Each structure stands twice: as structure tokens, then as C-alpha cells.
C-alpha atoms as one frame of an Amber mdcrd trajectory, in Angstrom:
protein
 -19.520  44.365  11.513 -16.183  43.700  13.157 -13.175  45.097  11.315  -9.580
  46.027  12.128 -10.197  49.684  12.903  -6.949  50.003  14.825  -3.530  48.604
  13.992  -2.804  45.703  16.300  -0.198  43.002  16.628  -0.819  39.458  17.823
   1.848  37.011  18.876   1.360  34.065  16.556   2.026  31.596  19.367  -0.676
  33.013  21.620  -3.759  31.195  20.389  -5.658  32.209  23.521  -6.045  35.749
  22.195  -8.806  34.455  19.928 -12.237  35.188  21.314 -14.545  32.274  20.582
 -17.593  33.152  18.545 -20.861  33.789  20.367 -22.839  34.449  17.207 -26.449
  33.253  17.151 -29.167  33.144  14.531 -31.042  35.765  16.566 -28.183  38.233
  16.088 -28.196  37.522  12.349 -31.971  38.051  12.206 -31.669  41.261  14.240
 -29.077  42.647  11.816 -31.022  41.571   8.718 -34.287  42.960  10.128 -32.877
  46.474   9.888 -33.694  46.381   6.165 -35.636  43.117   5.654 -39.210  43.408
   6.910 -41.113  40.745   4.986 -41.779  37.653   7.077 -41.083  35.285   4.165
 -37.498  36.606   3.913 -36.853  36.227   7.647 -38.397  32.745   7.589 -36.140
  31.708   4.688 -33.079  32.767   6.698 -34.283  30.803   9.747 -34.958  27.736
   7.578 -31.475  27.971   6.070 -30.021  28.079   9.571 -32.002  24.990  10.600
 -30.657  23.032   7.615 -27.063  24.222   8.202 -27.215  23.471  11.966 -28.577
  19.982  11.372 -26.080  19.117   8.613 -23.051  20.467  10.527 -24.139  18.870
  13.808 -21.215  17.174  15.530 -18.621  18.949  13.363 -15.998  21.098  15.096
 -13.600  23.733  13.820  -9.858  23.668  14.535 -10.524  26.225  17.283 -12.688
  23.674  19.101 -15.947  25.579  18.637 -18.989  24.177  16.855 -18.747  24.409
  13.068 -22.083  26.227  12.785 -20.413  29.298  14.291 -18.535  29.853  11.021
 -21.591  30.099   8.716 -23.340  32.202  11.376 -20.451  34.693  11.392 -20.456
  34.785   7.579 -24.220  35.357   7.466 -23.985  38.152  10.047 -21.294  40.012
   8.107 -23.288  39.626   4.871 -26.332  41.094   6.642 -24.136  43.961   7.871
 -23.337  44.713   4.219 -27.033  44.897   3.361 -27.099  41.866   1.033 -30.349
  40.171   0.039 -32.005  37.217   1.791 -30.740  34.761  -0.848 -27.138  35.857
  -0.191 -27.541  35.571   3.594 -29.044  32.085   3.173 -26.123  31.132   0.924
 -23.770  32.371   3.663 -25.428  29.972   6.100 -25.399  27.073   3.620 -22.125
  27.700   1.769 -20.260  24.727   3.314 -23.173  22.290   3.444 -22.680  20.773
  -0.032 -18.897  20.456   0.318 -18.721  19.203   3.913 -21.908  17.105   4.264
 -24.043  14.714   2.234 -26.642  17.413   1.500 -26.886  17.775  -2.324 -27.186
  21.030  -4.240 -30.474  19.756  -5.721 -32.116  19.813  -2.287 -30.947  23.394
  -1.686 -32.465  24.371  -5.024 -35.701  22.560  -4.174 -36.075  24.115  -0.710
 -34.578  27.605  -1.166 -34.814  28.249  -4.889 -32.435  28.544  -7.815 -30.979
  31.853  -6.577 -29.547  30.378  -3.367 -28.410  27.209  -5.143 -26.429  29.176
  -7.766 -24.525  31.095  -5.080 -23.793  27.992  -2.980 -22.677  26.053  -6.059
 -20.375  28.891  -7.127 -18.784  29.155  -3.666 -18.359  25.355  -3.559 -16.512
  25.399  -6.898 -14.177  28.150  -5.698 -13.444  26.204  -2.509 -12.164  23.310
  -4.613  -9.575  25.515  -6.306  -6.016  24.241  -5.910  -4.299  27.576  -6.085
  -1.022  28.383  -7.877  -0.729  24.987  -9.554   0.470  24.809 -13.152  -1.050
  21.494 -14.293  -2.908  21.734 -17.572  -5.903  19.869 -16.153  -6.520  22.592
 -13.600  -6.690  25.398 -16.149 -10.201  24.335 -17.133 -11.176  24.098 -13.466
 -10.004  27.668 -12.965 -12.102  28.751 -15.928 -15.240  27.227 -14.400 -14.540
  28.957 -11.110 -13.967  32.331 -12.747 -17.109  31.991 -14.837 -19.085  31.225
 -11.660 -17.648  34.371 -10.065 -18.214  36.503 -13.138 -21.816  35.451 -13.652
 -22.929  36.288 -10.127 -21.161  38.835  -7.933 -22.925  37.398  -4.873 -20.641
  34.370  -5.198 -17.673  36.719  -4.755 -19.305  38.470  -1.785 -19.950  35.213
   0.088 -16.484  33.854  -0.688 -14.759  37.052   0.465 -16.585  37.048   3.797
 -15.999  33.303   4.175 -12.279  33.882   3.638 -12.233  36.838   6.049 -13.607
  34.764   8.908 -11.283  31.869   8.080  -8.323  34.262   8.199  -9.399  35.459
  11.645  -9.106  31.877  12.895  -6.048  30.866  10.847  -3.868  30.569  13.953
  -5.388  27.156  14.673  -4.159  25.678  11.382  -0.756  23.949  10.919   2.084
  26.296   9.926   2.383  25.054   6.323  -1.343  25.498   5.792  -1.230  28.948
   7.385   1.380  30.103   4.856  -0.415  28.559   1.875  -3.803  30.057   2.772
  -2.247  33.425   3.636  -0.438  33.615   0.273  -3.583  32.634  -1.591  -5.507
  35.334   0.278  -2.897  38.004  -0.420  -2.619  37.083  -4.099  -6.279  36.601
  -4.953  -8.873  37.571  -2.352  -7.408  40.834  -1.016  -6.961  42.228  -4.565
 -10.488  41.090  -5.385 -11.831  43.011  -2.375  -9.789  46.018  -3.504 -11.242
  45.864  -7.020 -14.717  45.801  -5.493 -13.784  48.903  -3.476 -14.206  47.075
  -0.149 -11.313  48.769   1.654 -12.065  47.510   5.155 -12.158  43.885   4.075
  -9.162  44.345   1.780  -7.045  45.933   4.541  -7.855  43.228   7.082  -7.203
  40.403   4.616  -3.849  41.960   3.705  -2.703  42.450   7.295  -3.831  39.007
   8.449  -2.044  37.416   5.477   1.143  39.422   5.952   1.231  38.421   9.622
   1.658  34.750   8.617   3.838  35.238   5.527   6.326  37.716   7.055   5.776
  37.559  10.845   9.018  39.362  11.760   8.508  42.246   9.317   4.866  42.452
  10.377   5.880  42.820  14.022   8.478  45.520  13.284   6.191  47.665  11.120
   3.230  47.248  13.473   5.359  48.472  16.370   6.652  51.418  14.330   3.099
  52.442  13.373   1.918  52.362  16.994   4.909  54.387  18.174   4.483  56.888
  15.323   0.785  57.254  16.088   1.504  57.984  19.750   4.209  60.468  18.743
   1.873  62.282  16.345  -1.208  62.131  18.602  -0.806  65.701  19.871  -0.201
  67.069  16.372  -3.215  65.206  14.981  -5.449  66.545  17.749  -4.153  70.052
  17.091  -4.802  69.759  13.344  -8.284  68.379  13.934  -9.132  71.243  16.287
  -7.796  73.859  13.862  -9.693  72.350  10.901 -12.895  72.425  12.955 -12.345
  76.116  13.737 -11.768  76.922  10.041 -14.882  75.047   8.872 -17.134  76.619
  11.526 -15.772  80.108  10.800 -16.608  79.616   7.113 -20.088  78.252   7.817
 -19.427  74.703   6.598 -22.157  72.689   8.285 -22.716  68.990   8.956 -19.077
  67.996   8.699 -17.188  65.200  10.429 -13.442  64.801  10.962 -11.931  61.319
  11.321  -8.436  59.898  11.523  -7.116  57.117   9.297  -4.072  54.900   9.872
  -2.526  53.194   6.837  -2.706  49.420   7.220   0.459  47.433   7.934   0.741
  45.631   4.602   0.253  48.837   2.594   3.129  50.440   4.507   5.368  47.404
   3.939   4.514  47.277   0.228   5.165  50.983  -0.262   8.522  50.779   1.523
   9.568  47.868  -0.673   8.290  49.115  -4.037   9.374  52.748  -3.587  12.582
  51.853  -1.744  11.618  54.124   1.158  12.299  54.033   4.876   9.464  54.081
   7.382  10.086  57.775   8.100   9.564  58.586   4.396   5.960  57.323   4.372
   4.110  60.635   4.566   0.560  59.296   4.265   0.848  56.966   7.247  -1.668
  59.058   9.160  -4.397  60.971   7.425  -7.215  63.257   8.461 -10.497  62.642
   6.714 -13.087  65.399   6.359 -16.632  64.313   5.492 -19.139  66.839   4.113
 -22.605  66.565   2.528 -21.952  67.587  -1.108 -19.315  67.604  -3.846 -19.389
  71.415  -3.848 -18.502  71.327  -0.137 -15.519  69.064  -0.929 -13.900  71.588
  -3.264 -14.744  74.482  -0.949 -13.068  72.728   2.004 -10.052  71.957  -0.190
  -9.675  75.672  -0.914  -9.875  76.470   2.806  -7.172  73.898   3.617  -4.820
  75.271   0.948  -5.480  78.803   2.113  -4.440  77.826   5.647  -1.482  75.522
   4.892   0.991  75.145   2.036   0.228  72.076  -0.110   3.124  69.885  -1.248
   3.610  69.939  -5.033   2.714  66.722  -6.908   0.845  65.365  -3.873  -2.665
  66.479  -4.860  -5.054  63.894  -6.378  -8.603  64.493  -7.536 -10.402  61.160
  -7.469 -13.786  62.899  -7.533 -13.398  64.184 -11.083 -11.656  60.933 -12.131
 -12.815  58.091  -9.854 -10.710  54.961  -9.504 -11.979  51.881 -11.388 -13.352
  50.483  -8.095 -15.579  53.601  -7.772 -13.413  55.219  -5.070 -13.866  59.013
  -4.932 -12.067  61.533  -2.745  -9.788  64.565  -2.799  -6.284  63.903  -1.462
  -3.873  66.676  -0.545  -0.709  66.740   1.540   0.070  69.936   3.450   2.750
  71.342   5.724   0.582  71.631   8.846   1.063  72.770  12.431   4.660  72.986
  13.638   5.934  72.159  10.144   4.646  68.566  10.277   3.380  66.946   7.100
  -0.225  65.702   7.044  -2.376  64.082   4.378  -5.958  65.343   4.273  -8.718
  63.417   2.506 -11.960  65.217   1.671 -15.092  63.403   0.526 -18.860  63.233
   0.940 -20.537  60.874   3.394 -21.726  58.742   0.487 -18.208  58.570  -0.954
 -16.904  57.496   2.448 -19.372  54.631   2.596 -18.330  53.514  -0.894 -14.656
  53.811   0.102 -15.211  51.540   3.121 -17.534  48.836   1.785 -17.251  49.421
  -1.976 -19.796  47.908  -4.312 -21.951  46.860  -1.346 -22.830  50.527  -0.794
 -24.366  50.707  -4.285 -25.736  47.224  -4.220 -27.586  46.898  -0.916 -30.801
  44.916  -1.164 -34.029  46.930  -1.344 -36.942  44.786  -0.305 -39.582  47.094
  -1.718 -38.004  47.117  -5.184 -40.399  44.976  -7.220 -38.203  45.105 -10.315
 -35.316  43.421  -8.449 -33.712  40.552 -10.311 -30.209  39.098  -9.958 -29.700
  39.634 -13.707 -30.547  43.334 -13.430 -28.141  43.758 -10.535 -25.395  42.009
 -12.497 -25.951  44.393 -15.407 -25.812  47.437 -13.126 -22.616  46.137 -11.584
 -20.965  45.579 -14.976 -21.804  49.167 -15.901 -20.149  50.457 -12.722 -17.061
  48.239 -12.829 -15.409  47.916 -16.224 -12.922  45.310 -14.950 -15.807  43.089
 -13.845 -17.036  42.824 -17.445 -13.552  41.711 -18.404 -13.531  38.984 -15.751
 -15.986  36.927 -17.784 -14.066  37.688 -20.969 -10.862  36.303 -19.407 -12.616
  33.260 -18.007 -14.106  32.322 -21.364 -10.816  32.516 -23.270  -9.897  28.960
 -24.157  -7.854  29.255 -27.324  -4.724  28.082 -25.515  -5.566  25.067 -23.412
  -2.249  25.255 -21.586  -2.953  28.762 -20.316  -4.326  29.277 -16.829  -6.697
  32.270 -16.915  -6.366  32.712 -13.160  -2.766  33.799 -13.615  -3.795  36.280
 -16.340  -6.465  37.807 -14.122  -4.108  38.059 -11.181  -1.539  39.842 -13.324
  -3.680  42.083 -15.505  -6.856  42.844 -13.560  -5.767  42.760  -9.944  -2.339
  44.333 -10.425  -3.479  47.129 -12.734  -1.794  50.300 -11.561  -1.709  52.794
 -14.418  -4.707  54.858 -15.439  -5.058  56.290 -18.924  -7.867  58.210 -20.602
  -9.881  57.973 -23.783 -10.379  61.241 -25.721 -13.839  61.415 -24.107 -12.312
  61.321 -20.615 -13.179  57.713 -19.696 -10.624  56.127 -17.350  -9.067  52.822
 -18.438  -6.919  50.963 -15.912  -4.070  48.835 -17.227  -1.058  46.909 -15.927
   2.409  48.427 -16.148   3.955  47.819 -19.551   0.706  48.287 -21.462   0.910
  50.024 -24.851  -1.589  51.544 -27.326  -2.282  48.155 -28.904  -3.211  46.722
 -25.500  -5.345  49.810 -24.902  -7.152  49.291 -28.219  -8.092  45.729 -27.317
  -9.263  46.863 -23.869 -11.670  49.265 -25.594 -13.107  46.646 -27.975 -11.859
  43.688 -30.003 -12.848  45.318 -33.298 -10.979  48.508 -32.367  -7.878  46.406
 -31.744  -8.289  44.405 -34.956  -8.362  47.514 -37.146  -5.713  49.568 -35.333
  -3.257  51.278 -37.678  -1.775  53.911 -35.371  -1.970  55.742 -32.067  -1.904
  59.312 -30.807  -0.925  59.889 -27.169  -1.241  63.375 -25.700  -1.744  64.765
 -29.241   1.484  63.200 -30.563   1.847  60.236 -32.936   3.591  57.379 -31.133
   4.578  53.824 -32.119   2.319  50.991 -30.994   5.169  49.871 -28.722   5.012
  53.115 -26.698   4.752  52.352 -22.954   1.703  54.096 -21.536   1.890  56.100
 -18.304  -0.755  57.211 -15.846  -2.499  60.324 -17.169  -1.888  59.640 -20.871
  -4.770  60.507 -23.210  -4.850  57.805 -25.884  -6.543  58.000 -29.266  -6.518
  54.933 -31.502  -6.473  55.354 -35.279  -8.370  52.596 -37.106  -8.889  51.597
 -40.727 -11.772  49.303 -41.663  -9.859  48.141 -44.725  -6.935  46.946 -42.613
  -7.121  43.163 -42.537  -6.781  42.585 -38.813  -3.804  41.555 -36.675  -0.661
  39.752 -37.793   1.733  37.355 -36.077   4.063  40.291 -35.316   1.421  41.823
 -33.054   1.863  38.980 -30.592   5.321  40.387 -29.860   4.135  43.983 -29.743
   1.323  43.578 -27.213   2.303  43.633 -23.566  -0.800  42.060 -21.998  -2.205
  38.552 -22.180  -5.645  40.036 -22.763  -4.603  41.469 -26.134  -2.478  38.403
 -26.892  -5.443  36.068 -26.388  -7.658  38.175 -28.651  -5.030  38.286 -31.410
  -4.291  34.561 -31.160  -7.986  33.729 -31.448  -8.312  35.776 -34.648  -5.136
  34.362 -36.198  -6.247  30.811 -35.392  -9.675  31.408 -36.901  -8.144  32.966
 -39.996  -5.818  29.995 -40.475  -8.674  27.568 -39.930 -10.858  29.347 -42.493
  -8.015  29.233 -45.029  -7.517  25.495 -44.449 -11.254  24.853 -44.779 -11.423
  26.745 -48.080  -8.334  24.945 -49.361  -9.747  21.542 -48.400 -13.114  22.299
 -49.980 -11.471  23.322 -53.264  -9.199  20.274 -53.343 -12.005  17.796 -52.701
 -14.407  19.514 -55.126 -11.720  19.293 -57.812 -11.509  15.571 -57.186 -15.285
  15.170 -57.370 -15.346  17.122 -60.638 -12.483  15.076 -62.122 -14.442  11.887
 -61.386 -17.770  13.326 -62.630 -19.148  12.765 -59.147 -22.063  15.094 -58.303
 -22.563  13.882 -54.724 -23.537  16.635 -52.286 -21.643  16.001 -49.065 -23.164
  16.592 -45.632 -22.304  16.026 -41.981 -23.917  12.567 -41.928 -21.849  11.217
 -44.839 -18.684  12.515 -43.210 -19.568  11.152 -39.773 -20.449   7.705 -41.177
 -17.044   7.411 -42.844 -14.609   9.313 -40.646 -15.930   9.353 -37.082 -13.179
   6.974 -35.991 -10.703   9.637 -37.089 -12.503  12.184 -34.832 -13.943  13.922
 -37.896 -17.663  14.422 -37.308 -18.656  17.350 -39.537 -18.217  18.556 -43.106
 -16.305  21.623 -41.895 -13.869  19.457 -39.927 -13.481  17.173 -42.966 -12.432
  20.061 -45.230 -10.203  21.452 -42.466  -8.233  18.196 -42.143  -7.784  17.962
 -45.934  -6.701  21.601 -46.189  -4.266  21.156 -43.319  -2.763  18.105 -45.035
  -3.459  15.565 -42.309  -6.079  13.853 -44.479  -5.415  12.946 -48.112  -8.214
  14.028 -50.437  -7.623  10.973 -52.653  -7.520   8.554 -49.750 -10.667  10.174
 -48.310 -12.422   9.938 -51.716 -11.496   6.266 -52.100 -12.834   5.435 -48.664
 -16.018   7.489 -49.009 -17.002   5.985 -52.398 -15.384   2.532 -52.028 -13.190
   3.123 -55.059 -10.618   0.735 -53.671 -10.054  -1.156 -50.467  -8.230   1.077
 -48.021  -6.928  -1.093 -45.251  -4.165   1.080 -43.943  -5.292   4.076 -41.872
  -2.026   5.799 -42.737  -3.298   6.086 -46.324  -6.256   8.075 -45.068  -4.258
  10.236 -42.659  -1.346  11.068 -44.892  -0.976  11.200 -48.659   2.641  10.507
 -49.563   3.732  12.737 -52.417   7.097  10.969 -52.708   5.406   7.754 -53.841
   3.709   9.605 -56.709   6.808  11.352 -57.931   8.329  10.104 -61.163  12.051
   9.562 -61.306  12.937  12.603 -63.391  15.601  15.313 -63.319  14.877  18.775
 -61.992  15.632  22.041 -63.792  17.823  24.988 -62.718  15.195  26.064 -60.187
  15.324  22.633 -58.551  11.715  21.937 -59.577  10.399  18.519 -60.587   7.449
  18.000 -62.965   5.864  14.535 -63.202   7.115  12.683 -66.291   9.244  15.531
 -67.680  13.013  15.760 -67.202  14.440  19.273 -66.841  11.040  20.774 -67.533
  11.054  24.410 -68.649   9.229  26.391 -65.988   8.728  30.044 -65.121   8.437
  31.457 -61.605   5.207  33.406 -61.145   5.828  37.133 -60.634   2.551  37.559
 -58.734   3.492  35.485 -55.678   7.294  35.003 -55.967   7.677  31.356 -54.826
  10.964  30.571 -53.090  12.699  27.221 -52.660  10.832  25.432 -49.873   7.405
  27.051 -50.428   4.347  24.885 -51.102   3.953  25.176 -54.902   1.698  24.165
 -57.790   2.246  24.273 -61.574  -0.101  25.953 -64.054  -0.014  25.157 -67.787
  -0.447  28.587 -69.334  -1.172  29.443 -72.964   2.065  30.520 -74.576   4.179
  30.586 -71.381   4.532  26.900 -70.603   4.450  25.845 -66.952   4.216  28.737
 -64.466   4.984  27.834 -60.844   2.885  29.575 -58.185   2.830  29.451 -54.420
   0.017  27.178 -53.307  -1.710  30.026 -51.432  -1.459  32.501 -54.330  -4.806
  34.298 -54.894  -4.461  33.750 -58.658  -4.403  29.987 -58.128  -7.845  30.036
 -56.567  -9.399  31.873 -59.510  -7.730  29.957 -62.396  -9.003  26.989 -64.420
  -8.404  24.065 -62.067  -8.018  21.608 -64.980  -4.795  23.327 -66.075  -2.914
  22.650 -62.820  -0.242  19.959 -62.544   1.808  18.704 -59.619   5.305  20.151
 -59.246   7.844  19.590 -56.477  11.123  20.890 -55.114  13.940  18.436 -55.684
  15.422  17.827 -52.253  18.663  16.566 -53.769  19.212  19.404 -56.251  22.035
  21.879 -55.654  20.284  25.137 -56.499  22.741  28.028 -56.690  20.481  30.732
 -58.093  18.461  33.117 -55.978  14.697  33.548 -55.982  13.100  36.952 -56.227
  10.884  37.913 -53.291   9.163  41.068 -52.056   8.260  42.033 -48.497   6.358
  45.006 -47.096   7.195  46.430 -43.677   4.925  48.682 -41.612   6.819  50.575
 -38.915   7.031  53.749 -36.875   8.701  56.534 -38.841  11.810  57.158 -36.762
  15.455  57.868 -37.457  17.682  54.959 -38.588  14.891  52.380 -38.799  15.533
  51.818 -42.520  19.253  51.280 -41.976  18.502  48.754 -39.213  16.251  46.797
 -41.603  18.945  46.810 -44.317  21.572  45.602 -41.829  19.353  42.652 -40.878
  18.872  41.670 -44.544  22.571  41.992 -45.325  23.389  39.743 -42.370  21.184
  36.924 -43.693  22.698  36.309 -47.158  20.018  38.284 -48.968  20.830  40.400
 -52.039  18.731  43.569 -52.093  17.462  44.760 -55.486  15.244  47.775 -54.742
  13.884  49.631 -51.706  11.027  52.124 -51.631   9.437  53.842 -48.620   6.391
  56.039 -48.216   4.899  57.836 -45.250   1.255  56.963 -44.606  -1.429  59.467
 -43.616  -1.480  57.966 -40.120   2.234  58.722 -39.713   3.656  55.208 -40.120
   6.337  54.252 -42.619   5.503  51.644 -45.285   8.642  50.092 -46.786   8.720
  47.725 -49.781  11.887  45.707 -50.461  12.637  43.458 -53.464  15.584  41.047
 -53.127  17.047  37.669 -54.075  17.044  34.841 -51.523  18.107  31.200 -51.850
  15.444  29.468 -49.717  12.322  30.066 -47.712  14.230  29.162 -44.518  16.586
  32.107 -45.057  13.623  34.336 -45.901  11.674  33.303 -42.781  14.762  33.897
 -40.639  15.155  37.411 -42.105  11.484  38.227 -41.490  11.761  36.984 -37.893
  14.794  39.200 -37.259  13.143  42.248 -38.837  10.148  41.766 -36.538  12.530
  42.013 -33.579  13.550  45.550 -34.545  11.927  48.076 -32.153   8.984  49.977
 -33.705   8.447  47.463 -36.523   4.748  46.541 -36.512   4.258  44.060 -39.347
   6.358  42.249 -41.966   4.595  40.432 -44.802   5.525  38.763 -48.077   3.847
  40.545 -50.973   1.456  38.782 -53.338  -0.469  40.559 -56.082
């Protein structure tokens, strides 16, 4: 397989440097035959070539060569990675459906469902219009990501397809070069990195950078070549000395190789770390390959015994592998003549994984009778945690305006901090992640019941910014009723935000459904109607309103977009309902009697200045949705509509009450809120300052420290309207280390 083993620079105007492809099907077969021996597999590859050659006949690439050379090159590289016959066939056929009249059904018929699935997935990805923000494309991105997540072979074929296209990008117009190069750098190179395919990742990065920043590319490439020549003698001396040390200590079957950091990695490190070229110490590295893990640690000891290691420059990726399965020991030493050298020590198997990533674990074994694509997918998901999350991201559709591709690019591909569970499992996260994000990365239920966090054996707030190396323990409580709106501001990743939003939306929907069911059942009972509703009755009456199920019917009533009385009249032909607005919206103002409100600014049908009491269980405030209850001995008690006591009371004793919009209410309404926060200095005074700044009169404050270390604060106060109350709650939520703020109802 041809890769960029040496750093090289190409003048972008010199298109003649490109060597036209001489790939043939015989070369592909020769490569595949190294591990494929069954005639039926070889025949399937030949047949796929025949179809591809016939369908692409007469088509030319921008380079002037026959189009068939592209799928041949892709197939050859896939065979070099040890992929199965279905994947190689898909490499040959991957452009047939998109660029010719050959349908996917014929591929399925001739080559089987396996090949068709891969080709279809690659075709969908090829149609991606990258970096666009239109809402319509968000769903397209989801389909593409699901295709990738369900079959890793789709990713393999697409990566190799993109690699060969990047090698011939010089023949494209300049604007297309820049667009394709940026897409490759943003999406495909990180994807190769996450699969551990370093060679492919490095070449994709350098080829992209060459077209995006040609001047910087040229400068850094020249500096690398000059530095390599300058250090050649020192590298040779180090290699010779290492060989002497290993032989003297009876380390057998070792190999010493040199590694040059790729151009884009150097440029990125200089920019992100604000370093000069001379401050990049790992530009050149010596790699020592040995047979076993024990040999790795033994060689490390020999290196440190010979040369002084630089503090804070040692990394053990064998004990804690990277999420893409990379394993190696890295140390930086002051070597011969005082020069600084990075030394990487790993086994031969680790080196293969480091170079070609998941392909090293996933090479096709013809004799394996238990082989199935599903089994391979499961094995892959077990090896790569992030890959399991790819499907999770792709299937998130709570927010139709969100583009999951942008989330994946930000949170999966750019993850660069590594934290640990108490059991030692490594979790990779983007910068800015906190314990709440960590909890949702572990499992949705862990996140939902999170009540606290311990990092490195210390209690921390949920807003604590995690750092590489942190050991995170999440405290949960099964009795805690899931996330709140405030958590959306706490979490730092879209992954957690999506999970929380989905739960909040479902909770709201369930509440609306229950409310609608109760309201309509009350109406049925009041009319002595014992009809049992079902989906068919609802669909027959309300399909034109896009209501096609009983659940949706109750949801619309509970939400208030459908009047229960209007719906009842239409369903049972109580009266002629000609105006759709009567069905969609029940106008309370039309029902209200012209009466005077009381000192609370509350109207009761037919009664002027009705004597009412404000319920102490739910503390309604001017502007809340309310209902009146005729109690025995206490007159009319006004409750919030969502008060738990309302649901359990005798429904026949409820009457309609309203806030008088024209009343000048000067009195305050008692309300109680509970605040869950981190127990730190001055947090209580900050909360009080917010309340004092919003025209709220505080009556009592009580705080208690919970067993998990958080502070639970309960505040009773007087407030003139729900708008002022909501504004106060919003501002309290903005205080650092405040987790939740809720109005209290008994």
C-alpha cells in the first residue's frame, strides 16, 4: 500500500508530478490472494470488476486517465488492509450507482446484500453537502451517519476512496480543491484518527493542508527536511547506541525505526501551543519494536538508565491505551551530545495497530465459519467506545434544527481530554466537559439520577471542568426525579444536552397527556357519556387536524391547542361546529361573566368580589394557570392548575376562576423555592442579592447540607407576579455552582 512514508513537498502548479495509475485487476487479485484462497471469493472480485469496467466505460477522470483506475486503486488499498471480499467488491463498485444507470437492486441481486449495503452507504455519504446549515440537510446527515454507524466497512471504503481522490486533487479547480480539502481535514482525517489508522490520517491531513495553506505547508515542509538532514548524524548515532545497549542486555528480536512527525501535526502544534518550529521536540522520534509487553518496560528501563529522561514527558499508553486502541511507551531523553530525542517503545502488534488501526484487529479470516458482519460490528463497538456513540448521535432527532454532523465533529472527533472511572476505564471527552457530561457519557440513567460528583477523592460541583487524568465518581440517587431545565445550562456537551432535552420533552408531553385525559374524562362524566374512546374514533373526527391517535388527542387538549368542549361537540355532534377555530382554541374570555375581581385580582363566574383563599400547598402567583375548588368550610380555594392536590380531589367541586387582567393588584403572593447548589462560600449571599434586585420580599431562609455534600436552600418570599418570579429563578440559575431551582409544591 502506498503511503507518505517521507515528508515531501509538491509544487501545486506542477501537475506533471502525478504518476498516472497503472493498477490492474490482476494486481488487486494478487494482493487479495495473500489471504483469500477460496475460488468463489476471487471470482466475486473479478465479477465486480467486470461490472464496474463495463459501467464506467468511456468515463474519464480529471487527470485524463480512465475512470476505472480509481475503483481499482481503492480495491487494491482495501485488499492491502486485509478486508473481506464483500468490502473489496464494494470498493470496485462504490461509484457505479452514483455515476451510472446501474441500480443498487442489481448489485444486491448479483453480489448479495452485504455488498449492496456497503455501496449504498458510500453512495449516501457521497451526496453529503458538507458544512451547510439548512434544516433540510440535518436529516440527510442523520441518514449518512446511521449508514456509517451500522457498518464500519462503509467508513473503510469511504476513507480509502477519499484518500485516492486527495492524491489526484491537483486536477480539480481551485475552489473545489479548497472545499474538498477542508471537508477532508474536518471530517475524514479525524475519522481515520479515531479508527487508529495513523498512516491514512497523516496523509489525508498533509494533502489537505497543502491546498488550504499552501504557503505555510511549503515553509514547514522545508524546515522539516532541513531539520532531518541536520539531525541525521545524531539519529544514526542514537540508533547505533540503542542497538549496542539492547544486544548487551540480551534483548532479542528487536527493530529500530525512525519516525518523522507529519507536516500538519507540526503546524497544528505550533499554532495551538504557541511554539516556534525549534520548540517542537518530538519532530523526530526513534521507535523500538520488541516482541512482548514485558520487553517494552525492560527497554524503557535501559533507556532511562543510559540517558536522563525529561520530566513530564513520559506517557504510558500501554497501561492506558488511547480510545483508538493506540498503545506505546513514549519518553523524551537528553541523548548523545545533549540533543533531545523522543523514543517510542512498543510491540510489533502494537506497531501494526498504530499504523493501520482497527484494520489490524479486523482483517478478514476466510476460514472463520462464524464470520458475520453483525458479529464484527459488535466486536468493533466493544473495542471503540466512541463508535457506539456514533449511532447514538445519529439517532438523536429531538431538535430538528440541529445538525448531528456538527455535534460529532465537535465532541467525538475533537475529544482531547481523557478521564477515568473509579474502575480505571478511560473516557475521552471534549475540552470543557464536566461531571454531568461524564455521567451521561457513562449511561443515560446514570446522568438522569446524578446528585453529585467526586473527582480525585474530593467533592466538586457539577460545573467543575474536567482535566486529563481526573478520576471521576458519580453519586446517584434513584429517588431523584431526573434532570431539570437548569441542567441544560450546566452541561458543556451537546451529547448530554440532547439526552436531557429528550427527557424534559417526554416529561412535558406525559404531563400534557395526563391533563388532557383528565379534562376530557371530566366532560364525559358530566354528560353521563360512557363512550370508550380509541384511535379509530379520534382519527375519524380529527385527522384533518393532524391528530391520528388517542394519545395525540389528549396531548393537544392538555397543551391547550384543542378545546375539550369543542372536541366533545364535534365528536358527538352536540352542535354544528363550522369554525375550525372553535376546535383549535377554546376562548375563555367569551365565557367570562362581567363581574368584579377581589383583592387578589381573581374573577369567579357570576360572583362579584368573590371571597377566595390562596392554596398554601402550591402557592399560586398572579399569572399562574389556576383553578378554584369549593371546599367545605373554607369557601373557594384557588390552586395552581398543576397542583398535585387538584388531581386527587373531587372533580365536581372545581369551578373556573381567572386573573383579572385589568385589576391593579398591589399585594404580594407568597411563594417558596428550593435551590440545590454546591456548598461554597458566599453562594447564599449571591442568591439573596439576586432576589433583592428583583422586587421580592424575603420572609424566611433555611439551608441544610445534604449527605452528598450539596447545599439545599429553601426560601419563602412575597412576589407580585409570576413574571417577576420567573425572572428571579432565571437569574438564580445563572449563579455559578447552582444546579437546580424549583418552585415548591406539597
